[in-house]
N, C-alpha and C positions, 0 to 999 in steps of 0.2 A: 524139300520141302519144309523141312527145319528152318533151312534161312528164310522163307518166306512167313514161315510164323515166327520168327524174333521178331523181322522187318516190319510187320504189321504189329507187332506186340510193342514195338517201340517208337512207330509212329503214330499208331491209332490212339494214342491218349492223349499226344498233344493236340493231334487234328479234332478230336471230340470238343477238348478244353477250350480251343478256340473258336469252334462252332458255338459254342453254348455262349460263349463273351462276346462276339461277333452278333447272334440274335438277341441278350441285353445290349447292347450298347445300339442296336437298332431303333429299338424301343425307345430310350431315352434321347437319341437324335427326333424322333419322332412327336416325343411332347416338346422337345426343346425347338425345333421349328414350328408348332404350333403356336407357342408362349411368342417367338418373334414375329409371329402374322398375326396374334393380337396385340403385340405393345402399341402398334399407333394409335389404334382405337382407345386404349386404356389409356396413354397418356393423353389425349383429344380430351377423353371424358374426365379425368383426374383435373387438366387446367381449365376446363368449362366451369368445372363444379369450385375452384379455386377463383374464378373472377368470379363469380356472383356471391360468394361470404364474403370477398372485397366490400362491396358496397354498404 
């Protein structure tokens, strides 16, 4: 029983920290994915706007 408690206390903290960091990382990846998806439209709008200003 004492060995199990020691094992959980030694391994539990790193597991919790890893899960927390993975959760935060996943949220940042979602934002990055959405930004990459929107990038072609934003570039197209930017270049179209610049073409109109050149005239």
